[in-house]
N, C-alpha and C positions, 0 to 999 in steps of 0.2 A: 192839510188835507190826509195824509195817509193816518193822521191819528182822527179824524173824523170818520174815516171810511172803515175805523178801527182796521186795517191792516198789521199795525204793527200796539203791544200792546202801549208805551209810552212813548212820546218826544222826545227824550232826555239819550243824549247818545251816550256810544259804549263807554266813556270814559267818568260819566255820571257830574260834569260839570255844570252843563247847559243842554237846552234843548239843539237836538240837531238838525238844525239851520243849516243853510248854504256859507255864508258866514262864518260860523261857528268853524265848519271840517275845512275850509277855506285860508283859515286865519288863526283859529285855537284854540284846535281842537291840541289835546297832548298827547293821544296813540297818534295821530297824523304826524308830530311833529318834525320827524326825523325824515321821513319821507317829502316834509315840503320845505326842510333847507336844503334836501338832494337837488328836487325841480327849480326850486327859486332862491340860490345863495344867500342874497338879498333881497330889503324887505322889498315886499313890491304890496300895493293898493289890492282893495277888494274888488273896486271899480277898473283897473286892470286885466284885473284876472277875467271876470268877464264881459267886460266891453273894449278890452284895446284889441292888437292887433295881432293880425294872423300867428305872430310867434306867441304873443301871448293867451289864445286863445289853445293856440296846440299843446302849452306846456299847463295848459287847466281840463284837458281832455287827458293829457296825458298824467298827472298824478292824481284823478276823478279814476280811469281805467285801472290802474297800480294799487288804489288805495283798495281796493274788490267792495267797494261799499253797492250796493244793490236800492234801487229804487223802491 
């Protein structure tokens, strides 16, 4: 949607590997890999990060806040 509205010049993530989608940011972005390992020391599914219990969602909110990403 941001690309369609021309709010950003490109949908590509700053890491340059793929589009900056929710899945990419929460699961694969190399720039955020260190932070991701701090928040989730073990592998966690995307589903749990987005639709899990209260603790899962608090971790996701914390990750997004700490990442410095803006919408």
